[in-house]
C-alpha positions as CSV (number, residue, x, y, z in Angstrom):
1,M,-82.2,-87.2,64.6
2,S,-81.4,-84.4,62.3
3,L,-80.2,-81.3,64.3
4,A,-80.2,-77.6,63.3
5,G,-76.5,-76.5,62.4
6,A,-74.9,-79.8,63.1
7,V,-73.4,-82.3,60.2
8,H,-73.3,-86.1,61.1
9,G,-71.2,-88.3,59.9
10,L,-71.8,-92.0,58.9
11,D,-71.8,-93.4,62.4
12,G,-74.1,-91.1,63.8
13,T,-71.4,-89.0,65.7
14,I,-71.9,-85.0,65.5
15,L,-68.7,-84.0,63.2
16,L,-69.6,-80.2,63.3
17,M,-71.9,-77.6,65.4
18,N,-72.6,-74.3,64.0
19,G,-74.9,-71.9,65.2
20,I,-76.4,-69.1,67.7
21,L,-77.7,-70.3,71.2
22,L,-79.6,-68.1,73.5
23,V,-78.7,-68.7,77.2
24,D,-80.0,-67.0,80.2
25,K,-77.2,-66.2,82.2
26,P,-77.8,-66.8,85.9
27,S,-76.6,-64.4,88.7
28,G,-72.9,-64.9,89.9
29,W,-71.6,-66.1,86.8
30,T,-69.5,-64.3,84.3
31,S,-70.3,-64.3,80.8
32,F,-66.8,-66.3,80.1
33,D,-68.1,-68.8,82.9
34,V,-71.1,-69.5,80.3
35,V,-68.8,-69.7,77.2
36,N,-66.6,-72.1,79.2
37,K,-69.5,-74.1,80.1
38,V,-70.8,-74.6,76.7
39,R,-67.3,-75.3,75.3
40,R,-66.6,-78.1,77.7
41,M,-70.1,-79.7,76.9
42,A,-69.7,-79.5,73.4
43,E,-66.0,-80.8,73.5
44,T,-67.3,-83.8,75.7
45,A,-70.2,-84.6,73.0
46,G,-67.0,-85.9,70.6
47,L,-67.3,-82.7,68.0
48,N,-64.5,-82.9,65.6
49,T,-63.7,-79.1,65.5
50,T,-61.9,-79.3,62.3
51,N,-58.8,-79.9,64.2
52,K,-59.0,-76.8,66.2
53,K,-57.4,-77.4,69.9
54,R,-60.5,-76.1,71.6
55,F,-64.3,-75.7,70.4
56,P,-64.7,-72.4,69.3
57,V,-67.6,-70.3,71.2
58,G,-68.0,-66.5,71.7
59,H,-70.5,-63.9,72.8
60,T,-72.1,-61.1,71.3
61,G,-72.1,-58.8,74.4
62,T,-70.9,-59.3,78.1
63,L,-73.3,-59.0,81.0
64,D,-72.0,-58.1,84.6
65,P,-71.3,-61.3,86.9
66,L,-74.3,-59.8,89.1
67,A,-76.3,-59.5,86.1
68,T,-78.7,-61.9,84.6
69,G,-80.6,-62.4,81.4
70,L,-80.2,-63.1,77.5
71,L,-76.4,-64.3,76.6
72,V,-76.3,-64.8,72.7
73,L,-73.6,-67.2,72.0
74,M,-72.1,-67.9,68.7
75,L,-70.8,-71.6,68.2
76,G,-68.4,-73.4,65.8
77,T,-67.9,-71.2,62.6
78,Y,-70.5,-68.5,63.8
79,T,-67.7,-67.1,66.1
80,K,-66.8,-65.5,62.8
81,K,-69.8,-63.3,62.7
82,V,-69.7,-62.3,66.2
83,S,-68.9,-58.7,65.0
84,E,-72.4,-58.7,63.3
85,Y,-74.2,-59.1,66.2
86,T,-72.5,-56.9,68.6
87,K,-74.2,-53.4,67.6
88,L,-77.5,-54.5,68.2
89,D,-80.3,-52.8,70.4
90,K,-81.2,-54.2,74.0
91,T,-83.3,-54.1,76.4
92,Y,-83.3,-54.4,80.0
93,D,-85.5,-54.8,83.3
94,A,-83.4,-52.7,85.7
95,T,-83.9,-52.1,89.4
96,M,-82.2,-49.2,91.2
97,R,-82.0,-48.2,95.0
98,L,-82.3,-44.4,96.0
99,G,-80.7,-42.5,98.7
100,Q,-77.1,-44.2,98.6
101,T,-74.4,-44.3,96.3
102,S,-71.8,-47.3,95.3
103,T,-68.7,-47.3,94.4
104,T,-69.0,-49.9,91.9
105,G,-72.8,-48.3,91.0
106,D,-74.1,-52.0,92.0
107,E,-74.6,-54.2,95.0
108,E,-71.1,-55.1,95.0
109,G,-69.2,-51.5,95.9
110,E,-69.0,-50.1,99.2
111,K,-72.2,-47.8,99.9
112,A,-72.6,-44.1,101.1
113,D,-75.5,-42.5,102.4
114,V,-76.6,-39.5,99.9
115,S,-80.2,-38.3,101.0
116,D,-83.0,-39.2,102.6
117,K,-85.6,-37.3,100.0
118,R,-88.3,-39.4,98.9
119,P,-89.2,-38.1,95.2
120,T,-92.7,-38.6,93.6
121,K,-93.5,-40.9,91.2
122,E,-93.9,-37.9,88.6
123,E,-90.7,-36.7,89.9
124,I,-89.1,-40.0,88.8
125,H,-90.8,-39.9,85.2
126,I,-89.4,-36.3,84.5
127,A,-85.8,-37.4,85.7
128,M,-86.0,-40.6,83.3
129,A,-87.3,-38.6,80.4
130,R,-84.3,-36.2,80.4
131,F,-82.2,-39.1,79.6
132,E,-84.2,-40.4,76.6
133,G,-83.0,-40.0,73.1
134,D,-79.2,-39.2,72.3
135,I,-76.8,-38.4,75.4
136,M,-73.3,-38.6,76.2
137,Q,-72.3,-41.0,78.7
138,T,-69.4,-41.7,81.3
139,P,-68.9,-45.6,81.6
140,P,-68.4,-46.6,84.7
141,A,-64.7,-47.1,86.3
142,F,-65.6,-50.9,87.0
143,S,-66.1,-51.7,83.3
144,A,-64.6,-53.4,80.6
145,I,-63.4,-50.6,78.8
146,K,-59.7,-51.1,77.8
147,I,-57.4,-47.9,78.9
148,N,-53.6,-48.3,77.5
149,G,-54.0,-52.0,77.4
150,Q,-55.5,-52.6,80.6
151,R,-59.0,-53.1,81.8
152,A,-60.6,-50.1,83.7
153,Y,-62.3,-52.7,86.5
154,K,-58.7,-53.8,87.2
155,L,-57.1,-50.3,87.5
156,A,-60.3,-49.5,89.6
157,R,-59.5,-52.4,92.1
158,E,-55.8,-51.1,92.1
159,G,-57.2,-47.7,93.3
160,K,-56.1,-45.9,90.1
161,A,-59.6,-44.3,89.2
162,P,-59.1,-44.9,85.4
163,Q,-60.2,-41.8,83.7
164,L,-62.9,-42.4,81.1
165,E,-64.2,-40.0,78.6
166,P,-68.2,-39.5,77.9
167,R,-69.2,-41.2,74.8
168,P,-72.5,-41.2,72.7
169,A,-75.3,-43.5,73.5
170,H,-78.8,-43.7,72.5
171,I,-81.7,-44.3,75.1
172,E,-85.0,-45.1,73.2
173,R,-87.4,-45.4,76.0
174,I,-87.4,-45.5,79.8
175,I,-90.5,-47.1,81.3
176,L,-91.1,-47.2,84.8
177,T,-92.7,-50.0,86.1
178,K,-92.8,-49.9,90.1
179,Y,-91.8,-47.3,93.0
180,D,-91.6,-48.5,96.8
181,Y,-89.2,-46.4,97.9
182,P,-86.3,-46.7,97.9
183,E,-86.6,-49.2,95.1
184,V,-87.3,-47.9,91.7
185,R,-88.0,-50.7,88.9
186,F,-87.7,-50.0,84.9
187,T,-87.8,-51.0,81.4
188,V,-85.1,-49.8,79.3
189,H,-84.6,-49.7,75.5
190,V,-80.9,-48.9,74.5
191,S,-78.1,-48.7,72.0
192,S,-75.2,-51.3,72.1
193,G,-72.5,-49.6,74.7
194,T,-74.9,-48.0,76.8
195,Y,-73.9,-48.9,80.6
196,I,-77.2,-49.0,82.7
197,R,-75.2,-48.4,85.9
198,S,-74.2,-44.9,84.7
199,L,-77.9,-44.3,83.7
200,V,-78.8,-45.2,87.2
201,E,-76.5,-42.9,88.6
202,D,-77.0,-40.0,86.2
203,I,-80.9,-40.5,87.2
204,G,-79.8,-40.3,90.9
205,K,-77.8,-37.2,90.5
206,Q,-80.7,-35.8,88.8
207,L,-83.0,-36.5,91.3
208,G,-80.8,-35.1,94.2
209,T,-81.0,-38.8,95.7
210,G,-78.2,-40.6,94.9
211,A,-78.8,-44.3,93.1
212,Y,-77.2,-47.4,92.4
213,M,-78.3,-50.5,90.5
214,S,-79.3,-53.0,92.6
215,G,-80.9,-55.8,90.0
216,L,-80.5,-55.9,86.0
217,R,-81.7,-58.5,83.4
218,R,-81.2,-58.3,79.7
219,T,-84.7,-59.7,78.1
220,R,-83.7,-58.7,74.2
221,V,-80.8,-58.2,71.7
222,G,-81.7,-57.2,68.7
223,A,-84.7,-59.7,67.6
224,F,-83.6,-62.2,70.3
225,Q,-85.8,-62.8,73.1
226,L,-85.3,-63.8,76.6
227,D,-88.1,-66.4,76.4
228,N,-86.1,-68.3,73.7
229,A,-83.3,-69.0,75.8
230,I,-82.2,-72.1,77.8
231,N,-81.5,-71.9,81.6
232,M,-78.2,-73.2,82.8
233,Q,-79.6,-75.8,84.4
234,E,-80.9,-77.4,81.6
235,L,-78.0,-77.1,79.8
236,S,-76.4,-80.3,78.2
237,P,-74.8,-81.3,74.8
238,E,-78.4,-82.8,73.5
239,V,-79.9,-79.5,74.7
240,I,-77.2,-77.2,72.9
241,Q,-77.7,-79.4,69.5
242,E,-81.7,-78.9,70.0
243,H,-81.7,-75.2,70.5
244,L,-79.1,-74.3,67.9
245,I,-80.5,-71.4,65.7
246,P,-78.9,-71.8,62.2
247,R,-78.5,-68.1,60.3
């Protein structure tokens, strides 16, 4: 069988596997967990990785452990192309909970009550619209941004309150899809580097209710769609080979 991105030896064994793999990351897995799983599967398939000790696998943009959805992996020689894909726009389906804030900006942190105000649907529409376009956004303390060589989330866990400066972001559109207090669901199209946790917190401040992100699912990265991704339960060396996208 001829497989996209794979080169076969005379005995039919796979000698090299290069390409893009779309994976639907489940909640509770880190992006690195997914990378490791794919790497181990590729190695057990008998891949010759041109004398490399480990089969090269990378990703084009991390997802938080609690988040789910599209993770774009680069396999083999395609790891050299990661930088070409890291700046692509993205789409997310997000859920936020009004009335409380979280120390981490999501379900993982300690919650604090802020307000029992119940904004109208129109008020939520107006608050969301204020953040469309070019904005300055402060990344969450619990993020992978490096400060003097250390990840911000590691400093935050040590109680050191990392100081993060606002940075430019672009939010193309925010679409309110469901409102059932205290839960708000929306779809958002954003530039690379936009933090949905920060967006949720900013909307909560705008509404005067407080808010934290209670769910996040990435559905698009550039032209890559979640509908074309494989889930972790389906993952096997054969499935990886069959779903590689050559570019």
